[in-house]
N, C-alpha and C positions, 0 to 999 in steps of 0.2 A: 590820293590814288589808290583803287581796289587791289586787293592781291591775289594771286595766284598762285599753286602749289600742286606737286606731283611726287609720285612714289616712284624709285628707280627699281627699273625692272630688272631680272636678271642678267636678259641681252646687252645692257647697259652697264654692267658691273666691270669697274677696273678702268674705265674710260674717264678721261678728265671731265670736269664739268662743262667748261666751253662747250667741248665734243658734244656732251648732252645738248646744250643750246641748238648747234647744228642741227643735230638729229630731228629735237621736237619741237622747237621755237624758231623755224628759219625764218631769218630777217629780221632777228631781233640783234641790233647793233652791238658788237663784240665792246666797243667805248660805254655802251650803255650797260652791259653787262660787268664790267670792271668796277662803274661808278656806284651800280648798287652793292656790289662785294665791298666796296671801301666804306661805303655808308652804314653797314650793315644790315639792310635790306634784302641780301642775300643770304640764305642761311641753310643748314644741313642740319638735320633733327635739332632745329631751334639754337643754332651755334652759327656765328658770323663765318662766312665759306670763303674761300680763296677760288678764282676762276680756274686755277692749276691744279684744285685738288682733285685726287683721284675717288671716285664717288663706289659705294658699294650698294648690291642689290638689298631693296627694303629702306635706304635713308629716303627722308622727306626734303624735296627741296621745295622752298618757299621762295618768292619773290614779287617783285610788284607787276600788275599790267601794262606792258609797256604801250605807250601812244599808239594810237594808229597813225600809220606812214599815210602821208600824205599822197604820194604817188605809187601808192602799193607796194607788194612785196618784193625784194630785192631780188633781182636773177640771181643764179649761181655763177661764179667764175671758172669756168672748167676750164682746163686748158684746151687749146684746139688738137682736133684729133686728128693725127696723120692716117692713110692708107692704110698702114700696118695696124695701128690700133684697130681700127673701124672690123680689120680682119681677124685679129685676134679676139676681139669679143664676140663676133660672129660665131668664130670655132669653139670658143667656149660652149656655146649653146648645147644643152643635149636635149633640153624639152620645152614648149612652147605651147599657151593657150592663150586665151583670151585674158587668163588673170594672171596668170605667173611666166617666168622664165625659172628653167633650173639649169644650171650651169657647170660645168666641168673647171673649177679652178687648179690651174696648174700650181707647182709646189714653186716657191719663191716669189709669187705676187701676192702682193697686202690686200687686205680686201677693203680697207680703209686707208685714206691719208694718214699722215703725220709729219713727224719732224723728219727733214731731208727723206721724206717717203712722198715722190711725186707722180710713179707709176703706182695705180691701185685698180681693182675691178671697180669700185664706184666711180671713179674718174672715168672709166668705159661704157659706163650704163648709157651715157645719150646716145651712143652708136646704136644701142637697141630699142629708141623711143619710136622710131619712124613717125607716121601721123598720128600718134595720139597725143593725146591733149597735154598730158603729164609724164614726167620722166620718171621710169623704172625706178624701183626704192629697194636697197638690200632690208632685210629682215632679219637676218642672223649673220653670225660671222664664222670665219674660220681663221687658225694661226696662219700667217706669212706663209712658213714653210709644210701646212697641210695643204696635202690636194683633196679632191672629188666635189662631191654635190653640194652645190649653194644656191639655196632659194632666192629668189627675186621677184618681187609684187609689180604687175603691170599698173596698178590702179590703188588708188585710198581705199577703197573697200577690202580689196585684195590684202593688203599692207596690215589693215586694221585685225582682220580675221588672221591673218599667218600670224603676227605678232602675238595674239591671245591665245594661238596652239602653242606656241614655245612657253609662253608665260604660266599656263597650265600644265603643259608638260605632256599635251596628248599628242604632240608629233613624236617620230620616233626615230633615233639618227643612231646610224651603225656605222663603227669605223673598224676598219681594218688596220693593224700593225703587226711589226716581226720585233719583239723584245730579245733582249740579250737572258739567255740562260731559259730555264722552264719552271712555272710554278707548280709547288708540288701538288696543288688540288688544281684540279680540271678546269673546275668553273667556280666562280664564288663572286663576293659583291664586297667592294673596296668602301668602309665607310670611315674615311677621315677626314675631319674638317679641315677648312684651307682658307688662309689669310695670307696677305702681302708681305712680302718679307724686306723687313727693315733695311734700311740703307739701299735698296734696291729702286728708290723712285717707283714702285707700283710695278715695274715690270717683270716682276718673279714672286713667284708664290712660294708657300711652304706649310706642311703641316704644322697645325695647333690648334691646342685645346680651345682655345677662344675665339676659333676662327667659325666661319659660315658653315651649316653642315654641308656634306659633300658626300655624295655615292656613285660609285660606278660597277657597272657588271662588265665580267670577262669569262670567257671561256676558249681553251686551246683548241685550235682548228687540225694542227699539224705541228711536231716538232722533228727539229734536227737533233738529233742525241740529247746531249745535255748543253748545248752551246747555244741554241735560240729556238724560240719558237714563233708561229704565226696563230695571234690570236685576233677574236672578236671582241669587240669592245663598244660597250653604252653607256653614254653617261645619262644619269638618271635626276642631275641636278646641272645647272649651267655657270661652273666656276672658270675663271680662265687658266687654262691650262690643266685643267682640273685631270683628261685622262694621265697627261703627262707627268705629273708630279705624282698621281696615284702609283702608275707602273712601279717609278722610280723609287717610291718609298717602302714598296713592298719586296725592292730587290731586283727587279727585273724593267731598269729602264728601254725605253723604245730607242732601237736602232739609230742613230744618228743624231739624238737627242742630247748634245754635249751643255747644253744648259742647265739639265736634270740630272743627267746620268754621270759628267764629266767623263774622264779618259776612259770610264768602264762601259761606255754606250755607244764605243765603234767595235765591228770586229774588223776582223783580219782578213786577207785575201782579197778579191775582186768584189766584196761587197762595198756598195755605194755610203758615202760619207753622209747623204742626205737623210733627212728625217724621213723616218718610213712609217708614218699615219697619215692615213688615208680614208675620208670621210665618203665610204662605200655606198652606203642605200639610206633614203628619205624617205618616209612615211608619214604623210600629212592629210587630215581633211580637207577636202578642196570648197573653196565658197561658194563656188557653182555647183555642188553637187558631189558625190562621190570620193575617192580619196587619189591623191598623190603615192606613187609607189616608184621612185628612179633610183636606178643603179648608175653610178660612174665608173667607167673603168680604171683601171691601178695606172698610174703615171710609169714611164718605162724602167726608171731605177728602180722602182718598187719592183715591177715584172721579172726584172733581169734578177735581183735577189732572191725573188720566188725559187726560180728556175736554180740558180745556183746553190742554195740551199737543198735542193730535192723536193719540194715543196710542190702538189698537185694543186692546179690554178682552181679547180674544179671542184674540191672538196668546201672550200668558202661558201659559196653559195649552196649544194646540197646539204650543209649542216645549218644555214639558214632556212633551209625548206622543211626541216624536222618540226615533230610537234612544237606548238607554242609553249613557252615557259609558263611554270605555274603562276596564277594570279600574286598579288602581294596579299590578299586573305589567306590564300593558300599557304605560302612562305610562313607567314605569321604563326598559321596552327601550327604548322611542322617545326617552328623553331620551339612555341609552345611545348608540345610533348616531348621534344628533346630535352627541354629544361628540367619538366616533370621527372622525366626519367633518370637525370643525375640526381635528383631531389630523393627521389626513391631511394635510388643506388645509395648515398649517401645516409640516409636513413638507416637502410639495413644495415650498412657497416658500423653505427653507431649502436644498434640494437645487438650486434655481435660481440662489440667489444664489453657491452656492459654484460651480457651473458658469460663471456669467459672469464668477465673479472668477479661475478658470483660464485662461478664454479671453482675457481680455484682456492683450493684449504689454506686457512691462513695459519702464519705460524703462531703456536704458541708464547706468551710471553713470559719473557725470563724476569726471574727473582733472584736477584744478588741476595748476598749475606747481609745480615743486620749489622748497621756500624757499630763501634761501641758506644754505650751508654745512647743509643738513637732507640727509637721505638720499635719493638717488635712488628713484622707484617703481622697482618688481623689471619687468624686460623680459616681456613676454607669450610664454608658452611658444604654440612652434606647435603646432596640431590637427595 
């Protein structure tokens, strides 16, 4: 039997191996995948894999090519949709065209199904198929408790196009969050590698020097004294829970994120205990030309917290329309100049220290009396 292989993309980082097959090799029977795993024909980076293993971006999956199904691909077994499900699916749509939907996902609704998760966005997409020959397809994910803009492809061509845009990081995602406390620096970049936390079953991440490179950008929109800040966030990589872990790691967990911030992630008073992380804006090139640039309104609990903390709702979008941030090349040059300045300053300090050491007069050497029976000190030669 001939072989097949694939590389795990960032959008699939952290999912189970059998879930990867459902996404990228639909119709492959689970029993067949399990048999490959038992026989060692299914591998991750050349090592025998288990169907329940959590996969990581960059890993290589190798497997046999399954025999052709005599009756064609197996249909999806979605649960029947109720009128309420159809109404919810339609209510989430904030943009539609021939190639894509953009949904405004509410907090608390999972993007995809899993253990004990029956209600999810993926299960509602059949309501948006209409007369199209294929079912709409998710091309990225949001955490269950994160709200906001979620892109869905309407055709296989669009799905491949958008997946490539997310993979090469040309898509730009902007999030809003309310965090506990106020970062000392108004804007910056968090560069901390992340890995799955041992013992959490892959459900929790942590900062680990041996983890995958992870970068996030933040800037403060407005602050409420020293108690909280409204921030704009941009993930420059696509790790699981990246923004949540990074903000907690610098001492400013996202409000409502007890998973990574513990008790410190909750504010007193009327502030909701829900997660205050919202996918505000999505910008991505469109397969039919031009670009998508869609913003999702904040959910009720987020809007109420902005009001309770005295934040001006207009400031977030006003800040986003400011002059674009410097390019990576410009940032690199700035860092290089700053480093060179530090080196020059250190060298000046070294030269100053050497000059002061030379200028300081040396104390004359002390000569003690000759010991009895010992050698007398040699007389000094006249100059």
